[in-house]
N, C-alpha and C positions, 0 to 999 in steps of 0.2 A: 493595399490593405496592411494594417499594422496589428501587432499583438495587443489584444485588449488588456489594460492594466488591472487585472482581476484583484490583485492584492490591495491596491489602492482603493478600488471600489468597495471591497469588503470593509475596509477600515473607515470609510467616510460616508457611505450611503446608509441612511437610517434604517432601511429594510434589512440590513445585515447587522445592526447594532446589537450588542449584548444586552440582555434583559437584566433588571435588578437582581442581584444575587447576594445571598448571605455571605458576609466576609469569610466565614469558615471555608467556603468553596471558591475563593478568589482564584486559586491556581488550578482548580478543577476538582472533580469528585471521583471517588473510587468505591469499588465494591470488593471487599476482601474478608475472608473468614466469616462470610454470611452477613456482613454489616456494611452500611454506607458510611463513608468517612471522608474527611479532607484528604486529598490525594497525597499530601506531604506526610501524612501519618499512616498510610496504608502499609501493611507488613505481609511478608510471606514467611512461613515457618522454615527454618534452616534445613529441616529434614525433608521438605517437599522436593520430590525428585524433579519437578519442573525447574527448581532453583539450582540444585547441585548436579543434575545430569542433563539439563536441557531437554527434558522429557515432557513435551507438551505440543499442543496445536493451538494456533491463535488466528485471529483475523482482525481487520480494521475496516470500519466504515466511516464515511465522512457525512457531515451535516452542512447544508448551506441554505440560507434563508429559512431555516427552521424545518428543512426536509432532509431525512435520511436519503442517501442516493443508493439505489439498487440494494436495499436492505435484504430482500429475499434472496438475491443472488449471493450476497456475502454469507448469509446463514446457510444456504445450500452448500457453498464451498467449505464452510467451517464443519458442517455435519459430515461431509465427505472426508475431510482431513482427520476428524476424530475416528471415523470408521477405519481409515487406512492405518492409523497408529494404535488401534485397539483401545481407544479412550472413550469414556462415557460421560457426556455432559450431565451433571447432577440436576440440571434444570431443563424443563421442557422448552420447546421453541418459543411459546408464548411467554413463559416466565423469563426467558433470555431477552426477548424484545422489551418486556416491561422493565427489566433491570437497566438495559441500555438507555431506554427512554427516560427513566428516572435520573440517571446520571447526567444526561444532557440537561434535564430540567433543573437539577440541583446546581449545575454550573452556569445556568442562564445563558448558554451559548447558542446563538443562531448559526454560528460557524464553528463546527466542532470536529475534532479527531477523536474517534471512539474505538477503543481497543478492548478485546476480551480474549480470554484463554481458558482452556482446560488443561490442567497438569495431571501427571500420574499421581501426584499427591504422596501420601504416606503408605508405606508397606506395613500391613498389619501383622504379618507372620513371615519372617525371613525364610522359613522352610518352604514357602509357597510362592517364591518370587517368579516362577515360570508360569503362574496362573494370572492372567490379566484381571480376573475378578477379585484378586486378593489385595488390591490397592484401593485406597480411599481417594478417588479422583476429586480434584478441587477446581473451583471456578473463581476467576479474578477478572475484573473489568475496570476501566476508567474512561472518563471523558474530559478533555481539555480544550481550550480555545484552539482553533485550527491555525496551523503554521505551514507555510509552503517550504518544501525542501529546495526550491529554486524561486527566488524573488522576482518581482516585476522586471528589474534591470537585467537579470540573467536571462529571463525568458525573452525579453525584447531583443537581445543580441545573440542568444543561443549559448549553450553551455559547451565548454571545452572538456572533452572526455579523454581518458587514457585507457587503452586496452592493456590489461594486466599482462606482464611478462613473467611474473613469478608464480602466479596462482591460476588454477583452473576451478571451475565450478564443481562442487561436490558431485560425483557421478550419480545419475538417477538410480542406479542399482544399489547405491549406498544409502541415500536419503531421497525419498520421493519429493521432487520440487513442487509437485502439484498440491501437496499437503503443506500448508503454510506452517513453518517450524522455526525453532530457536537456533538452528545450526547456521550461524552467521559469521563464523571466523574467517572463512575464505572471502566473503564479501567485505568484512570490516578491514582485513589486512590489505585487500586490494585498494580500498579507499585511502588508506595511509600511503600506499605506494603511489597512487595518483597525486596525492598532495605533495609528496616529496619530488614529483616530476613537474610540479607547478600547474597541475590540472585540477579541475573542479569536481570531477566524478569519475568513477571507474567502470569498466566493462569487463565481464568475464566470459571466456570461451570454454568449450569442452576440450578434451585432450587432442582432438583432431582439428582444432582451429575454427570450429563453428560457434557462432555467437549463442549464448544462452540468455543471460540477463545481467542487469546491473544491480547494485545494492538497493533493494526496495522498489525496483522499477523493472518494467518490461521495455524491450527495444523494438524500434521500427526503423526501416529504411524505405526511401522512396526512390524509384528509378524508372524513368520514362513513363511517368504518370501512373505507375503501379506501386502498391503499398505492400511491403513484406514484413513479417515478424517471425522470429524463431518459433518453430512448431513443437520442439521438444527441448528438454533440459531446463525448463523454466516454469515459474508459477503461471497458472492460467488466470492472469490478473483480470479484475472486474473492469478497471479503466482500459486495459488492453481490449477486452470484449467491446467496450463502448467505442473505442477508436476504430475497431474493425467495422462496427455497425455504421458509424458516421462516414467512414470512407466509402462504404457501399452506397449509402444514401446520396453522397456527392458524385457517385458514378465512377469511382476509382476501383479498378480490379484489386482484390486483396488476396494475399497468399500467406498461409501459416506453413512454413517449410524450413528446411535447413538453409541457413544464411551464413556464408563464410565471412570471416573478418575482412577479407579483401573486398567483398561487396560493400561493406561499410565504408571503407576508404574511397570507393568509387561511386558512392551514392550521390544522387542529386540533392537529397535532403535526408535528415534522420531526426528522430525524436524519441523521448522516453515517456512512459506513462506510469502513473502511480496514484493511489488514493491520496497520498500526501503531496500532491502537486498537479494532478490533472495531466495535461499534455505539455511536455517540456522540450522545446527545440534544442537540437544539438548544432553547434557551429563548426567545431573541428573535432576530429578523431585522430589522436597521435600526431597532431599538427597538420593533418590534411584538411584544408578548408573545403567543406562539402559543397558540391555544385560550383566551385570556383569563385564564390562570392560570399562575403561575410553576411551573417544574419539569417534569421529563419526563412525557409523557403515558402513559396506561395501555398502549397498544399498543407504543409504543417500549420501555417498561420490560419488557414480556413478551418482546419480541424480544431485547433485550439479555441478559436473564437466561437465556433458552433457548439462545441462541448459545453462551455459555460453559458451560452445563450439558452440552450435547451435545458440545462440543469436548472437555471433560475426561472424557467417557465414551467417547472414541475416535472420534467422528463424523468421517468422511473423514480419519482419521489414518493416517500411515505412521510406524512406530517408527524412531527414530534408533538406529543401531548405535554404541554407545559403546565398543566394543572397538577396539583399535588396528587401523587398516586403511589406512595411508598409500598414496595413489594419485598418479598423474601424475608 
């Protein structure tokens, strides 16, 4: 069994083709300051605390063949993040769905990456900065054509990752990783560290050497037919949830638990999961060829292919309304 060339299929199969789109939205559509616009013209006020203090919660959902994937799960996670950060979405859940759907419609994308956020916004009265109700929370969103963070060639051979030696993941007692947030400096600097080491992606541990997550992705290892993923210190990813469900469906025991970096080096297989990539095989970790052979392992390959097969058959799908429906 080989890795399905998903990116190539999306680019050539008419069922995935982009619909006719107004040239204004060629690069994608945005919703900012209460208005729909060309994504290249969307703006954020300089005084918005989401911009100048990374004070926000966000989420990302993907669309394939015109179906949102696990939209309700993403909305639930977003609502939870807002609650944890004491943020209030100025739009109801249905209004949020309508905005996201309209952005996909405007961009004409059957394959889309759809992002949205609520920021702390503007502080109305500086003498009341300790009161969460004294801020004008703001909502921003955009939809753009879907792009993989690992392409067909990388997924077919497996990605070479680097475990950061200089950085650890921000501790959970500092910033709750289960609330999707803008605090990316540890992740971003680890990516540059990996690039300097000649690797393609980075992995971050906690201060005790246990795996947490990678930039924008969750981690999995496979050992003796069992599937493990870090149970703490990481985002509770929706694709992670899907990979766990698929592993159980295929009969593999699954564990969300502490996973030490040495277990990664000793793994038979490993992979990452992300909305912006699905299931992405890992080939090496710090030069250790996983399982002693180059290329994706059998279990990872089965999970990768089943994930896209089920998605394209409508699994957890919510159809996008491509009829004109301007909202907000």
